[in-house]
N, CA, C and O of each residue as an XYZ file, in Angstrom:
792
protein
N       0.843     -1.195      0.000
C       0.000      0.000      0.000
C       0.881      1.250      0.000
O       1.821      1.364      0.787
N       0.562      2.174     -0.889
C       1.274      3.450     -0.914
C       1.055      4.187      0.389
O      -0.023      4.111      0.979
N       2.097      4.919      0.851
C       1.966      5.677      2.097
C       0.795      6.645      2.011
O       0.056      6.815      2.981
N       0.622      7.281      0.854
C      -0.454      8.257      0.710
C      -1.828      7.594      0.697
O      -2.839      8.281      0.845
N      -1.884      6.267      0.523
C      -3.157      5.555      0.554
C      -3.489      5.009      1.938
O      -4.574      4.462      2.134
N      -2.579      5.148      2.902
C      -2.869      4.688      4.253
C      -3.947      5.567      4.875
O      -4.037      6.752      4.556
N      -4.770      4.997      5.763
C      -5.791      5.808      6.430
C      -5.148      6.862      7.318
O      -4.072      6.647      7.874
N      -5.812      7.997      7.446
C      -5.239      9.143      8.165
C      -6.235      9.696      9.169
O      -7.448      9.622      8.974
N      -5.698     10.253     10.248
C      -6.543     10.824     11.299
C      -5.824     12.005     11.942
O      -4.599     12.007     12.069
N      -6.597     13.004     12.343
C      -6.079     14.096     13.162
C      -6.798     14.010     14.500
O      -8.028     14.005     14.549
N      -6.023     13.939     15.597
C      -6.582     13.847     16.954
C      -6.210     15.098     17.725
O      -5.027     15.422     17.840
N      -7.200     15.811     18.256
C      -6.904     16.977     19.092
C      -6.781     16.538     20.551
O      -7.287     15.484     20.938
N      -6.109     17.350     21.345
C      -5.932     17.004     22.758
C      -5.185     15.706     22.935
O      -5.529     14.886     23.786
N      -4.153     15.523     22.121
C      -3.438     14.238     22.082
C      -2.316     14.136     23.111
O      -1.599     13.136     23.143
N      -2.156     15.155     23.949
C      -1.038     15.200     24.885
C      -1.036     14.052     25.891
O       0.018     13.506     26.216
N      -2.217     13.689     26.382
C      -2.303     12.716     27.480
C      -3.708     12.131     27.529
O      -4.566     12.470     26.713
N      -3.929     11.251     28.496
C      -5.264     10.702     28.727
C      -5.868     10.022     27.518
O      -5.196      9.249     26.835
N      -7.141     10.306     27.249
C      -7.853      9.677     26.142
C      -7.197      9.991     24.803
O      -7.078      9.113     23.948
N      -6.771     11.242     24.617
C      -6.133     11.605     23.357
C      -4.889     10.790     23.076
O      -4.686     10.323     21.955
N      -4.054     10.617     24.093
C      -2.843      9.797     23.970
C      -3.208      8.368     23.602
O      -2.584      7.766     22.728
N      -4.233      7.819     24.279
C      -4.662      6.445     24.006
C      -5.199      6.309     22.585
O      -4.968      5.296     21.924
N      -5.921      7.333     22.114
C      -6.436      7.299     20.745
C      -5.297      7.286     19.737
O      -5.317      6.515     18.777
N      -4.307      8.139     19.957
C      -3.159      8.173     19.044
C      -2.484      6.813     18.996
O      -2.181      6.306     17.915
N      -2.249      6.223     20.151
C      -1.592      4.915     20.207
C      -2.417      3.852     19.470
O      -1.869      3.032     18.733
N      -3.726      3.877     19.675
C      -4.606      2.898     19.028
C      -4.603      3.065     17.515
O      -4.501      2.085     16.778
N      -4.714      4.312     17.050
C      -4.705      4.543     15.608
C      -3.368      4.128     14.990
O      -3.344      3.581     13.887
N      -2.261      4.380     15.684
C      -0.957      3.939     15.180
C      -0.906      2.422     15.099
O      -0.410      1.862     14.121
N      -1.421      1.755     16.133
C      -1.440      0.282     16.136
C      -2.270     -0.274     14.983
O      -2.018     -1.377     14.498
N      -3.269      0.508     14.548
C      -4.144      0.071     13.448
C      -3.602      0.466     12.075
O      -4.253      0.230     11.058
N      -2.412      1.067     12.044
C      -1.773      1.372     10.773
C      -2.071      2.735     10.187
O      -1.757      2.985      9.023
N      -2.670      3.627     10.967
C      -2.998      4.970     10.489
C      -1.767      5.870     10.442
O      -0.814      5.683     11.199
N      -1.803      6.843      9.545
C      -0.956      8.019      9.633
C      -1.671      8.938     10.611
O      -2.843      9.255     10.410
N      -0.980      9.378     11.677
C      -1.640     10.128     12.743
C      -1.033     11.520     12.883
O       0.180     11.679     13.021
N      -1.901     12.513     12.844
C      -1.537     13.885     13.194
C      -2.071     14.135     14.597
O      -3.275     14.042     14.839
N      -1.168     14.453     15.517
C      -1.531     14.619     16.919
C      -1.459     16.081     17.303
O      -0.377     16.668     17.331
N      -2.603     16.670     17.599
C      -2.650     18.058     18.027
C      -2.262     18.172     19.485
O      -2.944     17.626     20.352
N      -1.160     18.885     19.774
C      -0.623     18.957     21.127
C      -0.743     20.360     21.714
O      -0.250     21.330     21.138
N      -1.403     20.457     22.864
C      -1.424     21.709     23.616
C      -0.139     21.829     24.431
O       0.403     22.919     24.610
N       0.339     20.677     24.923
C       1.567     20.615     25.716
C       2.652     19.922     24.890
O       2.589     18.708     24.696
N       3.637     20.662     24.405
C       4.663     20.067     23.541
C       5.568     19.061     24.239
O       6.323     18.351     23.574
N       5.507     18.986     25.571
C       6.364     18.037     26.298
C       5.690     16.676     26.462
O       6.075     15.900     27.337
N       4.703     16.381     25.643
C       3.945     15.132     25.741
C       4.832     13.903     25.600
O       5.875     13.944     24.947
N       4.403     12.814     26.220
C       5.113     11.536     26.124
C       4.927     10.865     24.764
O       5.505      9.806     24.516
N       4.133     11.463     23.885
C       3.920     10.867     22.564
C       5.236     10.641     21.835
O       5.361      9.701     21.049
N       6.207     11.492     22.092
C       7.491     11.375     21.398
C       8.211     10.077     21.741
O       9.161      9.697     21.056
N       7.763      9.385     22.806
C       8.401      8.130     23.203
C       7.837      6.922     22.453
O       8.381      5.823     22.555
N       6.749      7.119     21.699
C       6.133      5.998     20.994
C       6.963      5.580     19.791
O       7.619      6.403     19.153
N       6.923      4.278     19.491
C       7.566      3.754     18.285
C       6.572      3.924     17.141
O       5.641      3.130     17.003
N       6.764      4.942     16.331
C       5.737      5.323     15.358
C       6.066      4.971     13.911
O       5.220      5.129     13.031
N       7.279      4.498     13.655
C       7.694      4.118     12.307
C       7.454      5.246     11.304
O       7.127      4.994     10.144
N       7.617      6.489     11.757
C       7.474      7.625     10.864
C       6.047      7.983     10.515
O       5.822      8.780      9.604
N       5.068      7.411     11.219
C       3.659      7.663     10.894
C       2.998      8.666     11.831
O       1.792      8.893     11.736
N       3.766      9.269     12.734
C       3.201     10.233     13.675
C       3.744     11.628     13.401
O       4.955     11.841     13.344
N       2.829     12.571     13.232
C       3.173     13.975     13.058
C       2.588     14.753     14.234
O       1.370     14.792     14.406
N       3.440     15.366     15.035
C       2.943     16.175     16.144
C       2.782     17.619     15.676
O       3.641     18.172     14.990
N       1.650     18.210     16.069
C       1.285     19.535     15.586
C       0.874     20.397     16.778
O      -0.051     20.019     17.496
N       1.522     21.537     17.020
C       1.079     22.425     18.091
C      -0.355     22.864     17.830
O      -0.704     23.215     16.703
N      -1.203     22.846     18.889
C      -2.609     23.184     18.670
C      -3.279     23.662     19.952
O      -3.213     23.007     20.993
N      -3.913     24.800     19.852
C      -4.783     25.325     20.904
C      -6.129     25.580     20.244
O      -6.264     26.530     19.473
N      -7.138     24.741     20.535
C      -8.420     24.825     19.836
C      -9.225     26.060     20.221
O     -10.270     26.327     19.627
N      -8.747     26.822     21.218
C      -9.431     28.067     21.571
C      -8.950     29.242     20.737
O      -9.475     30.349     20.863
N      -7.949     29.012     19.879
C      -7.371     30.086     19.074
C      -7.431     29.725     17.591
O      -6.821     28.750     17.152
N      -8.169     30.521     16.831
C      -8.346     30.241     15.411
C      -7.028     30.248     14.658
O      -6.835     29.447     13.743
N      -6.104     31.154     15.035
C      -4.833     31.194     14.319
C      -4.042     29.909     14.517
O      -3.325     29.478     13.614
N      -4.165     29.294     15.690
C      -3.497     28.024     15.959
C      -4.108     26.905     15.115
O      -3.391     26.062     14.577
N      -5.427     26.907     15.005
C      -6.120     25.896     14.201
C      -5.759     26.038     12.732
O      -5.508     25.042     12.053
N      -5.730     27.272     12.237
C      -5.365     27.494     10.837
C      -3.928     27.052     10.563
O      -3.638     26.502      9.500
N      -3.038     27.290     11.511
C      -1.643     26.854     11.345
C      -1.551     25.328     11.321
O      -0.766     24.762     10.559
N      -2.353     24.666     12.157
C      -2.367     23.200     12.183
C      -2.899     22.643     10.867
O      -2.364     21.670     10.335
N      -3.949     23.261     10.347
C      -4.500     22.818      9.064
C      -3.476     23.002      7.944
O      -3.359     22.152      7.061
N      -2.748     24.096      7.979
C      -1.717     24.344      6.980
C      -0.608     23.297      7.067
O      -0.057     22.874      6.051
N      -0.291     22.891      8.291
C       0.735     21.851      8.499
C       0.316     20.538      7.842
O       1.128     19.872      7.201
N      -0.956     20.170      8.004
C      -1.458     18.948      7.373
C      -1.429     19.094      5.855
O      -1.006     18.183      5.144
N      -1.878     20.234      5.369
C      -1.897     20.471      3.917
C      -0.509     20.342      3.329
O      -0.336     19.733      2.273
N       0.485     20.909      4.000
C       1.858     20.876      3.499
C       2.465     19.476      3.547
O       3.439     19.194      2.848
N       1.892     18.601      4.370
C       2.404     17.225      4.452
C       2.058     16.413      3.201
O       2.692     15.396      2.918
N       1.055     16.867      2.461
C       0.634     16.136      1.273
C      -0.477     15.139      1.532
O      -0.986     14.515      0.601
N      -0.855     14.986      2.789
C      -1.932     14.059      3.146
C      -3.283     14.758      3.186
O      -3.373     15.970      3.385
N      -4.336     13.958      2.990
C      -5.692     14.376      3.316
C      -6.205     13.416      4.383
O      -5.635     12.344      4.586
N      -7.272     13.799      5.056
C      -7.713     13.061      6.242
C      -8.937     12.184      5.978
O      -9.832     12.537      5.211
N      -8.939     11.036      6.638
C     -10.131     10.190      6.704
C     -10.987     10.563      7.903
O     -12.215     10.584      7.825
N     -10.312     10.859      9.026
C     -11.019     11.102     10.286
C     -10.469     12.353     10.953
O      -9.256     12.545     11.043
N     -11.377     13.198     11.416
C     -11.021     14.278     12.344
C     -11.615     13.876     13.689
O     -12.825     13.686     13.811
N     -10.752     13.749     14.697
C     -11.206     13.296     16.022
C     -11.019     14.426     17.024
O      -9.914     14.664     17.511
N     -12.121     15.123     17.327
C     -12.102     16.227     18.292
C     -12.179     15.668     19.715
O     -13.242     15.264     20.187
N     -11.039     15.658     20.373
C     -10.967     15.123     21.726
C     -10.658     16.194     22.771
O     -10.994     16.025     23.943
N     -10.026     17.289     22.362
C      -9.606     18.319     23.313
C     -10.797     18.872     24.092
O     -11.850     19.152     23.518
N     -10.623     19.026     25.393
C     -11.680     19.583     26.234
C     -11.118     19.957     27.591
O     -10.045     19.494     27.979
N     -11.848     20.797     28.309
C     -11.432     21.166     29.664
C     -12.588     20.970     30.624
O     -13.758     21.023     30.246
N     -12.230     20.745     31.858
C     -13.189     20.498     32.934
C     -12.662     21.228     34.168
O     -11.457     21.203     34.416
N     -13.519     21.870     34.938
C     -13.012     22.670     36.064
C     -12.358     21.815     37.139
O     -12.789     20.694     37.408
N     -11.312     22.360     37.748
C     -10.732     21.707     38.911
C     -11.763     21.718     40.032
O     -12.637     22.584     40.073
N     -11.658     20.761     40.930
C     -12.669     20.617     41.979
C     -12.861     21.896     42.785
O     -13.982     22.218     43.178
N     -11.775     22.629     43.034
C     -11.912     23.842     43.846
C     -12.661     24.944     43.099
O     -13.110     25.916     43.707
N     -12.796     24.790     41.760
C     -13.519     25.785     40.970
C     -14.946     25.366     40.637
O     -15.681     26.117     39.994
N     -15.341     24.169     41.073
C     -16.683     23.678     40.783
C     -17.643     24.162     41.856
O     -17.418     23.942     43.046
N     -18.714     24.823     41.433
C     -19.651     25.408     42.376
C     -20.834     24.456     42.598
O     -21.484     24.040     41.638
N     -21.109     24.117     43.845
C     -22.128     23.116     44.137
C     -23.562     23.607     43.964
O     -24.488     22.795     43.949
N     -23.763     24.907     43.834
C     -25.130     25.401     43.709
C     -25.162     26.653     42.849
O     -24.137     27.302     42.642
N     -26.341     26.986     42.352
C     -26.516     28.183     41.541
C     -26.121     29.425     42.324
O     -25.538     30.355     41.767
N     -26.438     29.443     43.615
C     -26.151     30.621     44.438
C     -24.657     30.919     44.505
O     -24.254     32.072     44.657
N     -23.835     29.870     44.392
C     -22.393     30.050     44.502
C     -21.689     30.125     43.149
O     -20.478     30.335     43.088
N     -22.453     29.951     42.058
C     -21.853     29.993     40.728
C     -21.282     31.384     40.461
O     -21.945     32.396     40.683
N     -20.045     31.412     39.982
C     -19.386     32.688     39.730
C     -19.349     32.973     38.230
O     -19.021     32.098     37.428
N     -19.685     34.187     37.871
C     -19.610     34.593     36.474
C     -18.483     35.594     36.262
O     -18.383     36.219     35.206
N     -17.630     35.742     37.284
C     -16.514     36.673     37.199
C     -15.171     35.973     37.015
O     -14.166     36.637     36.763
N     -15.135     34.649     37.136
C     -13.849     33.951     37.096
C     -13.429     33.523     35.689
O     -12.343     32.971     35.512
N     -14.270     33.768     34.696
C     -13.924     33.427     33.318
C     -14.094     31.968     32.964
O     -13.799     31.560     31.841
N     -14.573     31.166     33.923
C     -14.698     29.730     33.690
C     -15.728     29.420     32.607
O     -15.488     28.580     31.739
N     -16.880     30.100     32.658
C     -17.914     29.860     31.663
C     -17.392     30.124     30.256
O     -17.602     29.320     29.348
N     -16.708     31.256     30.079
C     -16.187     31.608     28.762
C     -15.140     30.593     28.287
O     -15.126     30.210     27.117
N     -14.269     30.166     29.198
C     -13.224     29.206     28.830
C     -13.823     27.874     28.416
O     -13.385     27.266     27.439
N     -14.825     27.420     29.160
C     -15.483     26.145     28.833
C     -16.134     26.207     27.454
O     -15.976     25.290     26.649
N     -16.858     27.275     27.184
C     -17.514     27.410     25.894
C     -16.482     27.501     24.775
O     -16.663     26.908     23.711
N     -15.415     28.233     25.011
C     -14.409     28.456     23.984
C     -13.738     27.156     23.551
O     -13.536     26.925     22.359
N     -13.395     26.309     24.519
C     -12.699     25.067     24.214
C     -13.682     23.946     23.874
O     -13.559     23.310     22.828
N     -14.656     23.703     24.752
C     -15.524     22.536     24.607
C     -16.575     22.670     23.519
O     -16.879     21.697     22.828
N     -17.139     23.873     23.358
C     -18.211     24.060     22.379
C     -17.687     24.604     21.052
O     -17.941     24.031     19.993
N     -16.953     25.716     21.123
C     -16.511     26.355     19.889
C     -15.308     25.657     19.262
O     -15.162     25.656     18.039
N     -14.436     25.056     20.096
C     -13.225     24.425     19.577
C     -13.492     23.392     18.494
O     -12.912     23.489     17.412
N     -14.360     22.395     18.747
C     -14.640     21.398     17.706
C     -15.276     21.989     16.451
O     -15.018     21.518     15.343
N     -16.111     23.026     16.623
C     -16.738     23.644     15.458
C     -15.683     24.359     14.616
O     -15.703     24.281     13.388
N     -14.756     25.059     15.288
C     -13.650     25.699     14.562
C     -12.837     24.645     13.787
O     -12.479     24.844     12.626
N     -12.561     23.529     14.459
C     -11.761     22.473     13.829
C     -12.462     21.937     12.583
O     -11.835     21.803     11.533
N     -13.734     21.634     12.686
C     -14.470     21.115     11.531
C     -14.449     22.132     10.399
O     -14.221     21.770      9.245
N     -14.683     23.381     10.715
C     -14.693     24.423      9.691
C     -13.376     24.472      8.922
O     -13.375     24.498      7.691
N     -12.261     24.485      9.640
C     -10.959     24.664      9.010
C     -10.402     23.385      8.391
O      -9.597     23.451      7.462
N     -10.821     22.217      8.899
C     -10.261     20.956      8.412
C     -11.136     20.269      7.366
O     -10.701     19.307      6.733
N     -12.346     20.747      7.180
C     -13.243     20.138      6.197
C     -12.615     20.069      4.806
O     -12.764     19.050      4.133
N     -11.914     21.121      4.345
C     -11.290     21.028      3.015
C     -10.167     20.006      2.935
O      -9.725     19.668      1.837
N      -9.694     19.503      4.076
C      -8.596     18.535      4.089
C      -9.091     17.090      4.146
O      -8.284     16.162      4.182
N     -10.406     16.893      4.155
C     -10.945     15.538      4.219
C     -10.917     14.901      2.829
O     -11.202     15.564      1.832
N     -10.570     13.609      2.770
C     -10.525     12.889      1.498
C     -11.924     12.816      0.886
O     -12.898     12.478      1.559
N     -11.997     13.137     -0.386
C     -13.299     13.078     -1.075
C     -13.833     11.651     -1.125
O     -15.045     11.435     -1.105
N     -12.918     10.670     -1.189
C     -13.334      9.269     -1.269
C     -12.940      8.491     -0.019
O     -12.836      7.265     -0.052
N     -12.718      9.214      1.098
C     -12.281      8.568      2.337
C     -13.437      8.244      3.265
O     -14.593      8.194      2.846
N     -13.113      8.027      4.525
C     -14.135      7.670      5.514
C     -15.082      8.827      5.815
O     -16.239      8.611      6.177
N     -14.586     10.056      5.665
C     -15.408     11.257      5.903
C     -16.058     11.227      7.293
O     -17.259     11.457      7.436
N     -15.249     10.943      8.296
C     -15.775     10.816      9.659
C     -15.312     11.988     10.517
O     -14.114     12.241     10.652
N     -16.272     12.694     11.091
C     -16.006     13.812     11.992
C     -16.495     13.395     13.372
O     -17.695     13.410     13.649
N     -15.555     13.022     14.232
C     -15.887     12.440     15.532
C     -15.513     13.407     16.645
O     -14.438     14.008     16.623
N     -16.401     13.552     17.612
C     -16.165     14.485     18.704
C     -16.515     13.837     20.039
O     -17.566     13.210     20.179
N     -15.626     13.993     21.016
C     -15.927     13.550     22.367
C     -16.868     14.564     23.006
O     -16.520     15.733     23.176
N     -18.051     14.105     23.352
C     -19.027     14.956     24.033
C     -19.258     14.379     25.425
O     -18.334     13.829     26.024
N     -20.464     14.494     25.941
C     -20.755     13.996     27.286
C     -22.259     13.935     27.503
O     -23.017     14.707     26.916
N     -22.679     13.004     28.356
C     -24.087     12.993     28.751
C     -24.444     14.273     29.505
O     -25.620     14.610     29.645
N     -23.425     14.980     29.988
C     -23.663     16.244     30.692
C     -24.335     17.270     29.789
O     -24.943     18.222     30.279
N     -24.232     17.085     28.475
C     -24.839     18.018     27.544
C     -26.216     17.610     27.064
O     -26.823     18.305     26.249
N     -26.715     16.491     27.560
C     -28.028     16.027     27.119
C     -29.138     16.870     27.752
O     -29.135     17.107     28.960
N     -30.079     17.316     26.930
C     -31.247     18.029     27.441
C     -32.275     17.020     27.965
O     -32.827     17.202     29.050
N     -32.526     15.972     27.205
C     -33.561     14.993     27.560
C     -33.201     14.188     28.801
O     -34.080     13.814     29.578
N     -31.895     13.919     28.991
C     -31.487     13.047     30.097
C     -30.775     13.817     31.209
O     -29.970     13.238     31.939
N     -31.059     15.104     31.346
C     -30.359     15.918     32.343
C     -30.814     15.580     33.760
O     -32.004     15.634     34.069
N     -29.859     15.231     34.612
C     -30.157     14.918     36.016
C     -29.307     15.751     36.977
O     -29.520     15.700     38.189
N     -28.346     16.517     36.449
C     -27.402     17.240     37.298
C     -28.026     18.490     37.906
O     -28.990     19.048     37.380
N     -27.447     18.915     39.033
C     -27.907     20.152     39.668
C     -26.741     21.101     39.953
O     -26.864     22.015     40.768
N     -25.607     20.877     39.275
C     -24.428     21.738     39.434
C     -23.574     21.614     38.175
O     -24.016     21.035     37.183
N     -22.364     22.149     38.207
C     -21.427     22.101     37.067
C     -22.027     22.777     35.836
O     -21.944     22.254     34.725
N     -22.626     23.934     36.047
C     -23.329     24.636     34.971
C     -22.425     24.917     33.767
O     -22.834     24.612     32.647
N     -21.209     25.487     33.929
C     -20.403     25.803     32.747
C     -20.083     24.586     31.880
O     -20.192     24.652     30.656
N     -19.691     23.480     32.507
C     -19.345     22.286     31.736
C     -20.558     21.742     30.994
O     -20.481     21.433     29.805
N     -21.679     21.628     31.704
C     -22.889     21.081     31.085
C     -23.377     21.965     29.943
O     -23.777     21.460     28.894
N     -23.346     23.270     30.140
C     -23.769     24.173     29.077
C     -22.859     24.073     27.866
O     -23.330     24.119     26.730
N     -21.550     23.934     28.099
C     -20.620     23.854     26.968
C     -20.873     22.604     26.139
O     -20.783     22.645     24.912
N     -21.187     21.502     26.793
C     -21.440     20.256     26.064
C     -22.807     20.279     25.379
O     -22.968     19.704     24.303
N     -23.781     20.931     25.986
C     -25.093     21.057     25.345
C     -24.976     21.895     24.073
O     -25.556     21.554     23.042
N     -24.220     22.993     24.153
C     -24.014     23.835     22.975
C     -23.271     23.062     21.886
O     -23.600     23.169     20.704
N     -22.274     22.289     22.292
C     -21.534     21.463     21.340
C     -22.467     20.501     20.622
O     -22.438     20.402     19.395
N     -23.296     19.792     21.382
C     -24.188     18.796     20.791
C     -25.132     19.418     19.764
O     -25.370     18.843     18.702
N     -25.667     20.595     20.088
C     -26.564     21.239     19.139
C     -25.814     21.675     17.876
O     -26.321     21.528     16.763
N     -24.606     22.210     18.058
C     -23.812     22.598     16.895
C     -23.511     21.416     15.988
O     -23.603     21.527     14.765
N     -23.152     20.284     16.584
C     -22.847     19.087     15.806
C     -24.083     18.578     15.068
O     -23.986     18.095     13.940
N     -25.240     18.688     15.710
C     -26.477     18.243     15.074
C     -26.767     19.068     13.814
O     -27.177     18.527     12.787
N     -26.549     20.365     13.910
C     -26.770     21.237     12.755
C     -25.773     20.931     11.642
O     -26.138     20.876     10.467
N     -24.511     20.732     12.021
C     -23.487     20.403     11.017
C     -23.812     19.064     10.359
O     -23.604     18.891      9.158
N     -24.321     18.121     11.147
C     -24.735     16.826     10.591
C     -25.771     17.018      9.483
O     -25.659     16.420      8.413
N     -26.777     17.851      9.741
C     -27.812     18.087      8.736
C     -27.211     18.664      7.453
O     -27.677     18.360      6.355
N     -26.175     19.499      7.595
C     -25.555     20.131      6.432
C     -24.651     19.178      5.657
O     -24.586     19.243      4.429
N     -23.942     18.280      6.380
C     -22.902     17.475      5.732
C     -23.294     16.033      5.423
O     -22.660     15.394      4.583
N     -24.315     15.511      6.079
C     -24.719     14.122      5.824
C     -25.052     13.882      4.356
O     -24.683     12.834      3.827
N     -25.730     14.798      3.674
C     -26.012     14.563      2.248
C     -24.752     14.462      1.387
O     -24.804     13.963      0.262
N     -23.617     14.938      1.918
C     -22.350     14.865      1.178
C     -21.533     13.650      1.595
O     -20.371     13.516      1.213
N     -22.137     12.772      2.373
C     -21.473     11.525      2.737
C     -20.670     11.565      4.022
O     -19.986     10.594      4.347
N     -20.735     12.670      4.766
C     -19.998     12.754      6.022
C     -20.789     12.111      7.150
O     -22.018     12.178      7.191
N     -20.060     11.493      8.057
C     -20.665     10.901      9.249
C     -20.162     11.651     10.475
O     -18.960     11.680     10.737
N     -21.069     12.252     11.218
C     -20.710     12.951     12.448
C     -21.068     12.080     13.639
O     -22.183     11.566     13.735
N     -20.114     11.919     14.544
C     -20.322     11.118     15.741
C     -20.025     11.965     16.964
O     -18.965     12.584     17.049
N     -20.950     11.998     17.911
C     -20.721     12.636     19.209
C     -20.711     11.514     20.235
O     -21.731     10.861     20.452
N     -19.572     11.290     20.861
C     -19.387     10.129     21.725
C     -19.298     10.526     23.200
O     -18.631     11.499     23.553
N     -19.975      9.765     24.048
C     -19.845      9.912     25.495
C     -18.989      8.744     25.989
O     -19.464      7.609     26.007
N     -17.743      8.994     26.388
C     -16.849      7.886     26.744
C     -17.067      7.321     28.140
O     -16.464      6.309     28.498
N     -17.930      7.969     28.940
C     -18.066      7.538     30.328
C     -16.978      8.145     31.186
O     -16.183      8.953     30.706
N     -16.935      7.764     32.446
C     -15.933      8.296     33.348
C     -14.621      7.576     33.148
O     -14.563      6.349     33.230
N     -13.549      8.340     32.881
C     -12.242      7.779     32.619
C     -11.261      8.203     33.715
O     -11.400      9.278     34.298
N     -10.286      7.363     33.985
C      -9.298      7.662     35.018
C      -8.159      8.493     34.428
O      -7.027      8.022     34.317
N      -8.468      9.723     34.053
C      -7.474     10.627     33.476
C      -7.396     11.878     34.363
O      -8.171     12.030     35.307
N      -6.451     12.765     34.045
C      -6.331     14.009     34.807
C      -7.625     14.807     34.748
O      -8.024     15.416     35.741
N      -8.288     14.811     33.589
C      -9.533     15.571     33.447
C     -10.614     14.989     34.332
O     -11.736     15.495     34.349
């Protein structure tokens, strides 16, 4: 198989945790992997990648960073089968407010959550859509959460996180309606509780 015919994927938030595991799994499956790194000191560099791993600096809260990452992929000569939006943030326990009365709108947490969790994947899809293979898998996958479900909402706290995931889910649903007729498959996945830093 020609190198350019190998399946390809871009994974955001690949520094550690689920993102790191996804990169490792895709490499094991023979993919060419572009790993979007917020932290350049990631342990990904220790993997035996046989030249199939490209690390790309990426901050999904900044459009200029996303555009630079897309340009990096374009210059590599590859097009993508899968865009895997994994990057996300969750408040540290000391910043989580147990009730509406204690919720703070001055600490910037709400804006940060929306910027990364809701807007980040939408920015990525917008900028990376032209890099998807016309005859490839055409899969746009995003890590979401049951925290964003309207129908199954049971929580009584963590307003910023839940709102960011609800906004994400609605955005993905709209993009699905626009892109499904062109053969794209959008997946919003709830991975459950994972033993990661997040």
